[in-house]
C-alpha positions as CSV (number, residue, x, y, z in Angstrom):
1,X,113.7,123.8,249.1
2,X,113.3,122.8,245.5
3,X,112.8,119.4,243.9
4,X,110.9,117.1,241.5
5,X,108.3,114.4,241.8
6,X,109.3,111.7,239.4
7,X,106.4,109.8,237.9
8,X,106.0,107.5,234.9
9,X,103.6,106.8,232.1
10,X,103.6,103.2,233.2
11,X,105.4,100.8,235.6
12,X,109.0,99.7,234.7
13,X,109.8,102.8,232.6
14,X,113.0,103.6,234.6
15,X,111.7,106.1,237.1
16,X,114.3,104.9,239.7
17,X,117.2,105.3,237.3
18,X,116.1,108.8,236.3
19,X,115.4,109.9,239.9
20,X,118.8,108.5,241.0
21,X,120.5,110.3,238.1
22,X,118.9,113.6,239.1
23,X,120.0,113.2,242.7
24,X,123.6,112.3,241.6
25,X,123.8,115.3,239.3
26,X,122.5,117.6,242.0
27,X,125.3,116.3,244.3
28,X,127.8,117.1,241.6
29,X,126.6,120.7,241.9
30,X,127.3,120.7,245.7
31,X,123.6,120.6,246.5
32,X,122.3,119.0,249.7
33,X,120.0,116.3,248.2
34,X,117.2,114.5,249.9
35,X,115.5,111.5,248.3
36,X,112.0,110.2,249.2
37,X,110.1,107.1,248.1
38,X,106.9,107.6,250.1
39,X,105.3,104.2,249.2
40,X,106.8,101.1,247.7
41,X,105.6,97.7,246.8
42,X,107.5,94.6,245.6
43,X,109.9,94.9,248.6
44,X,112.1,92.1,249.6
45,X,112.2,90.7,253.1
46,X,115.6,91.1,254.9
47,X,116.1,88.9,258.0
48,X,117.6,91.9,259.9
49,X,115.9,94.9,258.4
50,X,112.4,93.6,257.5
51,X,110.9,94.8,254.2
52,X,113.5,96.7,252.1
53,X,112.8,98.6,248.9
54,X,115.7,98.2,246.4
55,X,114.7,101.5,244.7
56,X,115.0,103.4,248.0
57,X,118.5,101.8,248.6
58,X,119.6,103.0,245.1
59,X,118.2,106.5,245.7
60,X,119.9,106.8,249.0
61,X,123.2,105.7,247.5
62,X,122.9,108.3,244.6
63,X,122.1,111.1,247.0
64,X,124.6,110.0,249.6
65,X,121.6,110.5,251.9
66,X,122.0,111.1,255.6
67,X,118.5,109.7,256.4
68,X,117.9,106.0,257.1
69,X,115.9,103.8,254.7
70,X,112.9,103.8,257.1
71,X,112.7,107.6,256.7
72,X,113.4,107.6,253.0
73,X,110.7,104.9,252.4
74,X,108.2,104.9,255.3
75,X,105.6,102.7,253.7
76,X,106.6,99.3,252.3
77,X,104.7,96.2,251.1
78,X,105.7,92.9,249.6
79,X,104.2,91.9,246.2
80,X,104.1,93.6,242.9
81,X,100.8,95.4,243.4
82,X,99.4,98.9,243.4
83,X,99.8,100.5,246.9
84,X,96.0,100.4,247.5
85,X,95.7,96.8,246.5
86,X,98.8,95.9,248.6
87,X,97.4,97.7,251.6
88,X,94.1,95.9,251.3
89,X,95.7,92.5,250.7
90,X,98.0,92.8,253.7
91,X,95.3,94.4,255.8
92,X,97.7,97.2,256.7
93,X,96.5,100.7,255.7
94,X,98.6,103.6,254.5
95,X,100.1,105.5,257.4
96,X,99.8,109.1,256.2
97,X,101.3,110.4,259.5
98,X,104.5,108.4,258.8
99,X,104.7,109.8,255.3
100,X,104.3,113.3,256.6
101,X,106.9,112.8,259.3
102,X,109.4,111.5,256.9
103,X,108.7,114.3,254.4
104,X,109.2,117.0,257.0
105,X,112.4,115.5,258.2
106,X,113.9,115.1,254.7
107,X,112.9,118.5,253.4
108,X,114.3,120.3,256.5
109,X,117.8,119.0,255.8
110,X,118.0,119.4,252.0
111,X,118.3,122.1,249.4
112,X,116.6,119.7,246.8
113,X,114.4,116.7,247.2
114,X,113.9,114.1,244.5
115,X,110.7,112.1,245.1
116,X,109.9,108.9,243.3
117,X,106.3,107.8,243.0
118,X,105.1,104.3,242.4
119,X,103.9,103.4,238.9
120,X,102.0,106.1,237.0
121,X,100.2,109.3,238.0
122,X,96.8,107.7,238.6
123,X,98.0,104.7,240.6
124,X,95.8,104.6,243.7
125,X,97.5,104.8,247.1
126,X,94.2,104.4,248.9
127,X,90.6,104.7,247.9
128,X,90.7,108.5,247.9
129,X,94.3,109.3,247.0
130,X,96.3,108.8,243.9
131,X,100.0,109.5,243.1
132,X,98.8,112.7,241.4
133,X,97.2,113.8,244.7
134,X,100.4,113.0,246.5
135,X,102.4,115.1,244.0
136,X,100.1,118.0,244.6
137,X,100.3,117.5,248.4
138,X,104.1,117.7,248.3
139,X,104.0,120.7,246.0
140,X,106.7,119.6,243.5
141,X,106.7,119.8,239.7
142,X,106.7,116.6,237.8
143,X,109.4,114.8,235.9
144,X,107.5,112.4,233.7
145,X,109.4,109.3,232.5
146,X,108.2,107.5,229.4
147,X,109.1,104.6,227.3
148,X,110.7,105.0,223.9
149,X,108.7,102.4,222.0
150,X,105.5,102.5,219.9
151,X,102.6,103.7,222.1
152,X,104.5,106.2,224.1
153,X,102.8,109.1,222.3
154,X,99.4,108.1,223.7
155,X,100.7,107.1,227.2
156,X,102.7,110.4,227.5
157,X,100.0,112.7,226.3
158,X,97.5,111.1,228.6
159,X,99.8,111.6,231.6
160,X,100.4,115.2,230.6
161,X,96.7,115.8,230.2
162,X,96.0,114.2,233.6
163,X,98.7,116.4,235.2
164,X,97.3,119.5,233.7
165,X,93.8,118.7,234.7
166,X,95.0,118.6,238.3
167,X,97.1,121.8,237.8
168,X,100.4,119.9,238.4
169,X,103.3,121.7,236.9
170,X,105.6,119.7,234.6
171,X,109.3,120.3,234.8
172,X,110.3,117.8,232.1
173,X,109.4,114.8,230.1
174,X,112.1,112.1,229.8
175,X,112.1,109.4,227.2
176,X,114.2,106.7,228.8
177,X,115.9,103.6,227.4
178,X,116.2,104.8,223.8
179,X,118.4,102.4,221.6
180,X,119.6,104.5,218.7
181,X,121.2,101.6,216.8
182,X,117.8,99.7,216.6
183,X,115.3,102.6,216.8
184,X,112.2,102.4,214.6
185,X,110.8,105.4,212.9
186,X,108.2,105.6,215.6
187,X,110.8,105.8,218.3
188,X,112.9,108.4,216.4
189,X,110.0,110.7,215.8
190,X,107.9,110.4,219.0
191,X,109.9,112.9,221.2
192,X,109.3,115.7,218.6
193,X,105.7,114.7,218.2
194,X,105.0,114.7,221.9
195,X,106.6,118.1,222.3
196,X,104.6,119.6,219.5
197,X,101.2,118.1,220.4
198,X,101.6,118.8,224.2
199,X,103.1,122.3,223.6
200,X,106.2,121.6,225.7
201,X,109.9,121.4,225.2
202,X,110.9,118.3,223.2
203,X,111.4,115.5,225.8
204,X,114.9,114.7,227.0
205,X,116.0,111.5,225.4
206,X,118.1,109.2,227.6
207,X,119.7,106.2,225.9
208,X,119.8,102.7,227.2
209,X,123.1,102.2,229.1
210,X,124.2,98.6,229.8
211,X,126.5,99.8,232.5
212,X,123.7,101.2,234.6
213,X,122.8,98.7,237.4
214,X,120.5,99.6,240.3
215,X,121.6,96.7,242.4
216,X,125.3,97.7,242.0
217,X,124.5,101.4,242.5
218,X,125.9,102.4,239.1
219,X,124.6,104.9,236.6
220,X,126.4,105.1,233.2
221,X,127.5,108.4,231.7
222,X,125.1,107.8,228.8
223,X,122.2,108.3,231.3
224,X,123.8,111.2,233.1
225,X,124.9,113.3,230.0
226,X,121.4,114.1,228.6
227,X,120.2,115.2,232.0
228,X,123.1,117.4,232.9
229,X,121.9,120.6,231.2
230,X,118.4,120.2,232.7
231,X,119.8,119.9,236.2
232,X,122.4,122.7,235.7
233,X,119.7,125.1,234.5
234,X,117.3,124.2,237.3
235,X,120.0,124.5,240.0
236,X,121.2,127.9,238.6
237,X,117.6,129.3,238.8
238,X,117.3,128.2,242.4
239,X,120.8,129.2,243.6
240,X,120.9,130.5,247.2
241,X,121.6,134.2,247.5
242,X,125.1,135.0,248.8
243,X,125.3,136.1,252.4
């Protein structure tokens, strides 16, 4: 099994869109794709299903997942809070056994798994575990999603430094939501600067696409196109041997 742990330099940088796009592109290459959102906050309450995570619904749609939402997203809280804060506020701790059960079930039926974290790499899940710890526990390389605007150099380099300090491999950095028609000089130059200072490949730049809509389950071609070569290369390197 291969896969990625999708994290961000901040909240609301588009991790879900990028994770969904990766899952969809893997499906295009006839891969069996599992998706996993171990912990989610900000969930809505459905009268029939209880707490539901919109991000998990979108990931399941993109992967054409065979697992149910309770497996894809075992830990759910209402309120836009860090998982540790949500758990303390609702007086309902993180059920690590449920996370492990879901992970084992998903990975056993997939060639690739795309995992989406919550917020950034150092967001606390509980008092002793961060998203970085969870990424290490799952053993997947990171796809770091960053903003295009001023400040992204600092945020991205800090995330890369944090990942390296924990010996977490980095598969790619993605600058998401770039608007070429209105881009400032800072936005135009930051991908090359990040690549040079971090000693990595220049980040993948994904433009803003107004057609992309999580609630409708739509990803525009402008989002998919820049990621295709990355997925093609990764999939070809992990191709199953012929029988």
